[in-house]
N, C-alpha and C positions, 0 to 999 in steps of 0.2 A: 504494500500500500504506500503510495507516494505521500510524503509528509512535507508540508510547506515550511519555509523559514519562519513564518509567523507562528505556526504551531509549535515549532521548536522553542520560540521565544515565550509563548504562553506557558509551556511546560516548565521552562527554566524559572519563570516568575512564580509558578505554583510551588516549586521546590523550595523557594525562599521561606515559605511558611511551614515547611515540614517540621514537625515536632513542637509547634507552638501551642497546641491545645486550645483551651477555651479563652481566647482573647479576640479583640476586634481586629479584623483584617481590613485595612483601608487601602485604597489604591487609586491612582490617577493615570488615565490612559487606557486604551482599549485592551491591549495585551495584558497589562497588569491587573485590571479589573477581572478579566477572564481567568487569569492565573489564580487569583484569590478564590473565585467561585469554583474553579476546577479542583483546587486543593480540598475545599470543603466537600465537594461532590464525591471525592474518591478517598484519598489517604488521610485527610485531616478533618473528620466530620464534626469536631467540636468547635471549629472556628465560627465566629460570628461575622455575618456579612449583611450588608444593607442593600437598599434599592438605589444607592447613590445619593440618598438624602437621609432623613432621620429615622427611617423605618428599618427595624431588624426583621429580615425575612425568614419565614419558617424553613424555606429551602433556597438554595442558590437559584437565582432567576436568570433567564436569558438576557443578554446585553440589550439595554434599551427598553426592557419590558417593565410593566407596572409591578408593584410589590407582590401582589397576590396575597396569600395568607401571611399574616404578620405576627411575629413573636413578641415584639415590643417596640416602644417609641423611645428615641434617644434625643431629647432636646440638647441644645448646645452645652448647657451646664453639666449634664451627665457625660457628654462626650469629653469635655475638658477634664472631668474627674478621672476618666480612663487614661487620658494622656498623662496627667500628673502622677498617676499611680502605676505607670508602666504596663497598662493592660491593653496596649494597642501596638500593632506592628504595621507601620505605614510604608507603602512603596510610592515614593514621590518621583517627580521629574526634576531636572536641573538644567539650567542654561549654561552653567560652568561647573566643573568638578575637578579637584586636584588629586594628587597621589595619596593623600590621607583621608579623602572623602569629604573634605570641606566643599560646600556647594553654594552657588549663587543663583537666586531667582529674583534679585532686587533691581540691579542696574548694571549696564555695561559701560565701562570707561571710568574715568576718575570720578570720585565721589562728589567733588565740588561742582563738576559740570559733566555729568555722564552723557554718553552718546545716545543711550536708550534707557528709558524707564520701563521696568518689568513689573512683576506682581507686587514687589515688596517682600519682606521676610515672611509674612503670613505666620503659619504655625511651625515653621521650620526649626526655630531655636528650641521650643518646647519638645517637639517630636524627637529631635536628635539628642537632647540632654536627658530625656526621661524614658525613651522607648527604643526598642529595636527599630532600625530604619534601613530600608533598602531603596534602590533607585532603578527605575525603568527609563532607558534612554533609547528612543526609537531610531535615532540616526547617530551612529558613532562617528565622531569627527574631531580633529584637533581644536576646532572652535569650541566644542563642549568640553573635551578632555584637555583642559588648558593647564599650563604649568603653574599658573597662579589665578585665583579667582579675584575678581574686582571688588567684591564685597562678600563677606562670609554671612550667609543667611542660615544655612544648616551647618552644625558643628561637625568637624572630622575627628578622627581618632587622636590627633595631636592637640585638640582644643576642647577636650572634655566630653566627647560624645559617649552616650551610654553604650551603643553598639551599632556600628555600620556593618550590616551583614553581607549584602550582595549588591552588585551593580550588574544589571542585565541589559544588554544592548542587542541591536540587530546583527552583531558580529560574534558576540562571545558572552561569557559569564566571567565576572571579576569578583574577587573578595579581598580580604585584608588579613588573611591567616598567615602572617609573617611576623618575625620577631619585632620589627620596628613599625608594624602596622601600615606598611606601604601597600599600595594596590598590587594585587597579584592576578595574573591570568589563570583563571580556574579551568575553563574549558572553551573550546572553539566550536562554533556551530558548524554543521556539516558543510564542506565546500569552502570554508574560510581558512586562510593560512595565518601563521604567526606573523609573517611579514606584513600582511594587510592590516592586522590589528596594530602593530608597531607604527606603521605609516600613518594611521588614523588617530594616534594618541600623541598629545603634545608634551608628554613627559615620559621618563623611563619607568617601565613596568617591571615588576619582579616576574620572571618567566622561568618556570621549572624546566628541567631537562626534558621531561615528557609531559605534554599537555594533552589531556584526553579530549575526546569529542563530546559535545553536549548531548545529553541523552535524548532519544526520541520518545514521544509519548507511547504509552501502552495502547493496545487495541481498545481497552475500556475507556481510557482517557480520550482517545480520538473520537470514539462514539459519543461520549458525553459532550465534548467540545463542539463537534460538528452537528449533532442532532438536537441537543438540548440548549446549550449555552449560547451558541453563535451560529444558528442555522443560516443566517444571511451572509456569513463569511466576512464580517466587518474587520476581523483580525488581519485579513490579507490586504485591506486598504491601508492599514497602518504600517505594515512591513511587507514589501513586495518580494516575491521569490526571484 
């Protein structure tokens, strides 16, 4: 069975929540949202997932669908309680990320007169200080994987982060399982070379002697993803094969 690059990415995103148990899985971006729901649908059934808003759904729902049966309502104050008490694992995006996992979603250029205004820090400081945090970046490039971030919105390992677990991109999976907590190449998506990842990264990665291939989804995972969670194939619009 042919597996698309997007399906590899969704599976890699899902694996970031493996072993988390009963915590809130929050995500931003098509493949990361599908990854959280795929994890809950298969190997991590105790995860809490939402409709993309304040409703905790009884079952993982298709991307873009209404909530259906609801287990609970989570107003903003309750959501913040989970964040402050480390009961949330969020997979965010980033406009810039450095070798220690510091990220920027605020502005590009010098602080006094930036070239571009972005979202602002939003919840990134609290997320990264109090909770496991991962990142989904749909286009791996030196512009995003920069040697230095213009402003630190989300904390990295060298600035007091609680845990930066994974960075998943359209090319590979990265982690920080090194002695000095520098970014490491964990796996390569099928058809991607080490040289391509190095070329598209603006700083030096830790690269093991042997880099495995990112795992392909199981038959069960593919069935759930294609027939239940994303029958419209929206994942392939975010990541082209």
